[in-house]
N, C-alpha and C positions, 0 to 999 in steps of 0.2 A: 431444431432441424434433422432431416429425415435421409437417410442415405440413399443413395440412387441405385434403383435394381439393378441395374448392368452397368456394372463400376467400369467399363472400357467404352460405353457411349459417353460422346462429347456434346457441348450445348447448343443444340442450333444457335447460329447465328441471328442477330436481331438485326433488320431492315428499319427499323424507326432512328430517324435520325437526332437526335437531340443537342441540345447547347451544352455548352462546358459546366453552367451553373447545373444544369437539370442531370447530366450523367453522375451514376454510382462511382464512386469511391472504392475502390479494394484495397486496402492496408495488406501485405504480406509479410512477415517476418522469421527471419531467419533463425528460428530460437539458440541454437546450438551456437552459432556464431556468433552470436551479439552475447547470451550469457555468459560465454567462454572470455570475450574481449571486455563484459563488465567486470569478473570474477579479476583479471589484471588490472582493472581500472582503480579498484578499490579494493584495497588494503583489509586481508582476512582477518590482521589481527586486531582491527576494530568494528568489525561485522561480524560478533557473534551472539548466539541466545546465552541466559546463564545457564543452559543447559549442556553450551560448548557446540552448538552446532555453528558451522560457517554460513554465512550470508549474504555475503561479497556482491557476489552474482547476483543472487535473487533479488536484491534492493539495487543493483544498478540497471538491472531488465526491468524491471516494474516500475522506476524512477521514468526510464526510456521508455516506456510504453505511456504513461501518463502522459509524457509530453506530447507525444506521437498524436494519441488521442486527442488532447486539446488542441493543437496544431495543426492538424491535417483534416479533422473530424471526418473521418472516413466514414462510408454508410457501411460497409463491407468489411470482415476482416479474419484473418486466419493464421497459425504460427506453424511451420515445419520443424522440424527435427529429425536428424539422423538416429539409424537405430543401432547400428553399427559400423564398421570401417570394412568389414565383408559383403560390398557391393560387386556388383558388374566389371566396375573399372578396376576391382583389386584382382578380381578373375582374369582379367585382359593384360594388368601387368603387375603383377605379384608387388612389385616393390611400391606401387602407387600408397602414398602417406606413411611408408613402413619406415621411413626416417623420426618420424614424431614420437616424443618422448610419451611415455605413461602418463596417462591424464592423475594430475593432484588429487589427493585423496579429497581436498577440502572442497574442490569444486564439484567430486563426482557426486554424492551427495547431492547438490542442489540444482542439478536439471531437472528432476522428481517434483521439487519443492515448485519449481519456474512454471512445470505443466498444471500444478497445484493453483495457483495464482491465475493460471490463464484460464483454467475449466471453473472456478468461483466466478471471474470476469465474463462467464460466457463467450469464453473466443475459442473457436475450436483448433483441437492439437493432430495435426497430422503427419504419420512416420510410416513410411513404406518399406519393407524389407528387400535389401537388394539396389536400393536405389540412396541417394541423397536428401537433404533437404533442398537443394538446389534445384533437384530436378520434380518434383513436388513443386514449388515455385515457378520453375520456368513451364510446369504444365496449367497452372491457377491460369498463367499471365495471360496463354496463349486462349487460353478458354474466354478469359473476361474482356480482351482486346477484342475477339470478334464477336462480345455481346455487347460493344459498345462503352465498357469502363474504361473511366480511369486508373491506370493501377500505381500503389506505389510499392516498392521492394526496399526492405531495410536488412541489411545484409553486411558483414565483414568479406566480402569472398567477390575480388577483382572482376570472376570469370562472369556475373551476373550482368554484367554490361554489356554482354550479347544481346541481353534483351531489351536494351534500352530503345526506346520510339518516341513519337510525340506524342504516343498515349500512356505510354510507360517512364517512371523516372526512379533512377535507382538512389537509394540515399544512405552512400556510405560515410561512416566514420573516420575523422580525421585523428582523433583523441579520444579516448576511453569508449563510450556510447553516448554523449550527448551531443558533443560538435557534429556534425553530420553533412558530409558536402553532395549537395544536388544533382547526379549526374544526367542527364538530358544529353540529345545528340550533339547540341552545342558545345556543352562541356565535355563530354568524349573527345570532341574534334579539338576544342582547346586543350584539352591536358594531354591528350596522345597524336592528335594530326590523323586521328583515323576515324570512319564510320564506326556505329556499336557494332555492325555485322563482320567487320573486319578484325575487331580486335581480340578473337579466338582462335584468328589466324596469326596475329602479332603474338598472342600468349603462348603458341604451340611453337615460335622461333625462341622467344626468349627464355623458356622454360619457366618451371613454378619453382622455388625450392622447398615449398613448404608442404607441396604436394609431391614431393622428392621427384619431378618431371624435370630431367635434363636438360640444360641449355645447350647450345652450341659453342665451343673454345673458341673464346675471340670475337664472337658476335652480342652486341649488347643492344638496349635497346633503340639506340638513334638506326643501327643498320637496319633491325629487324622492320624497323618504322620504315627506313628506306625503302626496302625492296616490298612493302605492303605497296607502297605507294604508286612503288615505280610498276608492279608488275598486277595490281589491284586486286589479287588474292593469293594465299596459300597456293592452291592446286593451279595459277598460273605460273606462280614460283618453281612450282615443280617440275612442272612439261618445258619451262625453259631452264633447268638448275644448269644445264653444262655452258651457257651463256653468262652466270654472273663469275667474275675474274678477282683473282687475286686469291691469298690465303685463304679470307672467309670462305671464297667459292668453294675451296677446295673442304676447308671445314662442313660446309653447308652439304655438299655431297657425301664427305664421310659417315657422317650425324642424320643423313637423312629419313632412314627407318625411325629414328627415335623422335625427330620432326611430325612425322606423319602419324606416329601413333600419339605422339603429345596431343594432336589436332582432335583426335577422335572420342580420347579421355577430355578434351576440355569442352566440349561439345555438350549443351544440356541435354535430358531428355524430355521432349513435350509432348507426350503422351502415355505418361505413370497414368493406371487404374488406382483413381481416389472415391474415397467415400462421398464424398460433397462436389459441388459444383458451385463457382460463384452466385449462382442466386441462394442458394443454400447458406452462405456466411453473411447473411444480415445480420449487425449488432443485436446482440441479444441481451435482456435484464440482467444484471450482476446477482449473483448467490450471495444477498448479503448476510445473513447469518454466518456461510461458509468465508466471507470476507475476514469480518469479523474473529471469527474464529481461528484461522489462518493467518492473520495479520497479529493476531494475541500472541499466539505461539513463536510466532517471527521478532514479535517486537518490534513492529512496525508502527509503534502508535502516531509518530508525526508523518510517515508515508502515509497512513490510510487516511488520515485527518486530511491530507493536502490531495490523496485521490475522490474524496467525499466534497471537498470544495471546490476542483478543478470542472471535475464533470456531471455533466448531466445524466440520470438515468431514466429510463423507462418509468420507472415507478417512483413517485417523492420515497425521499429518503427518510423525512420527516412530513409524516400525517396531518399532523396541527401541532399548536402548541398549548397554553393550560390556560383552561377556563378561570379566573381569579374573581374572588366575591370579597368583600370588605374593607378592611383601611384600619388607618390607625386610630385606636379606641380613647377617645377621650379621658384625663384623670377623672377618677373616679366611679367609673365603668366599667372596669376590667372584670372585678367579681361576678357583674351581672352577666356580662359574655360569658364567663366561663361557664357558671351556671345553666347559662340555655344551651351553648354549644359544643361543649367540650366537658362535661359530667356524666354522660349517657352511659358509658362504660364501651365506647367504643373508639378505638386508634387515633389519634390524632399526629399528624405532621408536625415537629418543632426545627426550625431556623434560629440559632443562637450566634449572633455575635459576639466577640471578644477577642483581646491578646491572644494569640495562639503560643500560648507558653503554659509550662506547668505551676508557676510560681507568678503569685501580685496578680492574679487573671481575674478577671470582673467579666460579668454581662451587662454587654453594654446596651444591646437592642433584643428582642425577644419576638419574633412571629411564630404564630400556630395555626397549622391548617384545618379544622376542624371535619371528622368524616360525615357533617352536613353539606359541606361545600362553602360551609361560611369561612373567613380568616382573620385574625386580627394582627397588629402590629404595633407596639409599645417600646419608649425608649424607658431604660432605667432611671434615666436621671427626671423622666415627667411624670413618673409614678408616684402617686400619693399614699398615706400610708396603709389607705383598705387597698388599694392598689398591690401592694409588697404584699401583704401578708396573704391576701387570696394567690398572688402569683405563687408565691414560696407554696404554699399551702398544696395547690394542683401537682406542684411539681414533684414535691414530698408523697403525692397520696398513690402507692403503686395499684390503685383501683384504677387510677386513671390512665390508661394503655400509650406511650411516645412512642416514634417512631422519629431517630434522627441519623442526620448523616454523618460521620467522622466525630462519633458522641463523645472519645475521651475528650476531644478538645473542648467540646459544649459541658463536658462534667467538669473540668476545670474552670471554667468561668460561671458554671452554676455555682461550686463550692466557695470560688472566690468571692462571690456576692453572699455567702452563709448559707444558703440554700441547700438542699440536700435535692437527690435525683432517683426521686423512685418509678416504675413503672415504664421501664425501659424494654421494650418487647423485641427491637432490630436495631440495626446499627446498620445501614443500605450500605455503606462503604465495606464495611466486613462481610456482609453476605452475599454480597458480588462476589468477593475474593471466594469464597467458598465455592461459589458458584465456577470461577474460572479460575482458579489462584493464576495462570500463568499469563493473565493482563499485565499490560505497566501502568495502567493506570484507572486510578477508581473514582475520577471526577464526577459530580452529579449530571452535568451535562452529557457527557461521554453514558453515562450509565441511562439516562432517560432517553436519547436517542436509540440507543441500544433495545433497551427492553418495552420501552415504551411508544418508539415510533414517532414522538414527540421533543421540539426543539425545547430550549430553555425560554420561552419565550410567552406573553401574555397574549392570548388572541383578543381581536379588539373586540368589545362586546358594545359599543356604542356610549354615550352619554348616560351618568346616573348610574355606574359600574361601582363606585367607588361610594362608600358612605365618610366624607375624608370633615376633617374642620374646618370652617371657614377660615381660622386664622392659619391654617400649613399651607404652604405653597407646593407650587407645582412639583419642584424640587422633591421635597420631604413626601411627596405623594407618589412620583415616583419609585424612590426609594423602598418606601413601606411597600407597596407593591411587589418588588421584585424580590423582596423577602420572603412576600407571602408565595409568593410562584415558587419559592424553594422549596418550602413546609409542603405545597401542596404536592409539588414533584416530588418530594420524598413519601410522603404517606400512600402514593399512587406507586411508586417504583417498589416500598415497602412488599405491598401487596403481589405484585410480580414476581419480585425474589423470595416471596414465601412458598409459590408455587415450583420457580426451580429448585428451592432447597427440598421441598417433598420431593421434588421428582428425582433427586438423584439419593433421598434419603439422609440428610444433611440438617434435617431441622433442630434436630436435638443437639446436635454438633454445636451449632449456632447457641441455645438457649442456655446450655447446660455447659458449655467449656467457655465459647469465645465470649459470650457478654459478662458471666463472671472474673474472666482473665483479663478484660477489659477494665475491672471496677479496680484491681487488683495493681494491674500495671498505672493506672492514676494515681492509686494511692503511693506507691514505688516514686515515679514521676515526682509528684509532689513534696514527698518525706526528702527525697535525697538521699546520699550517703555521707556515711560518718569518715572523716581522713585526719589523719594526723600530720598538720602541719611541718611540726617540726622534724618528723623523722623524713618527710620528703625534703626537707631543706637540707636535711644532714643527706640525702643522696646525692642531692644535686651538688653542693660541694664534695662530694667522693668522684663522682663521676667527671665533675668539672678536674680535678686533680689529676684523674689517671689520665684524661687528653692533656692535660700541661705534659702529663710524663711521659707520655708516649710521642708528644711531638719534638 
């Protein structure tokens, strides 16, 4: 998106008529208004990062944004924010919004983060000194409608109802930011008994406590509506103010100057100089790396997954799956397979299944992805004596480099089998932690998508891809393929993370500290700790006696 050369220039109107299906849809979001509502909709105490950053406003806003993109399918989008309370309205009426309390500290820091989320998603953010977000939105609405757009305005400010037309719909939150009312001309008429163009006249008479705009004593919404319907507009009412009878008429005349000022302040500006025109607000590709990094820092893993699962992007998140070769190795053939494919000094990826516990564990199956692209899968119950010896020797050999994911669990399983593990050059979960310690999850599928741009799935290579024993059924073959797939992902991911670690000068941190410590921790977990049972029981009895005495 490139800025307009002349900021004051308005786009030329289109003359070509389009059907509703062909018309572009512009989604405009009042960022400040909706983030503030999200802040109060979600408890701040439940949305904090481990570093203490409050995220409830960002979370609620982003969740709403995902729903809007999914449900409304806009072709163009932008968000508008306030710069400060120092606007032309405050200059005209110093008491404008002066009654508002100080912005909560927990919210103040979330506005910039919300803008960061929008930026990572390729959504333009606009804010202009001296104007409010409403004015930016009103300007874009006016321009877009002239260009033939369908426009959706998401805001918590009812003054935006003056923008509603057959082409412009206001989405106004009823509760929080998830339940939105669609204000069309008919809905405005149903709710207020007025046309959208009459709404600011009505608002001027009613006043607005949230903006510190005074109402007329004794005049409520029903009377204000009655006057606008009877006279057609505030201008006509002012021209005939002497005809209004009763105490309410006296009150109107006594407060006429404030009503006229209210009307001036309620009117949205439709010609704010802006850096973009509607045509320059087309949906843009996401910056996936920024989204990953930002959502990691915010600890929004579930929300990020929802974003990627719900919405399509211009570029695919996953370019491809994995090419898996090999399959179940027949009993008596494992030693030969290891000699041919996994004994040349190059690193292999390994996936080991077994109970995830530090005691009484065992390796129930092993999948190996060799550097030459071949894969092997065995269940330990199917190993013959020669297979068992060959696999145990291969695991123990420090000259056979191996990469595993969450290697500590694999180490417990290997030891439970009576084997040892040598040649461990990396643990992809540990390596990913060193690269980005702020992540909340280090699942293999998530890391594969992030660093390899690949889903943890098998590319369909046609018949003959796997060398399966005729005796193995389809379910066994599919399971074996899935485990080899994990091992293949581990070896490819290990290479990618090696480069990431080198870039941050943390290669030795993994090899000289984290991996040796992993072995020590596994030893501690397997050994356990000695406790004095008699002493603990004595403490229990003593504490119970103290409780009884206190009661």
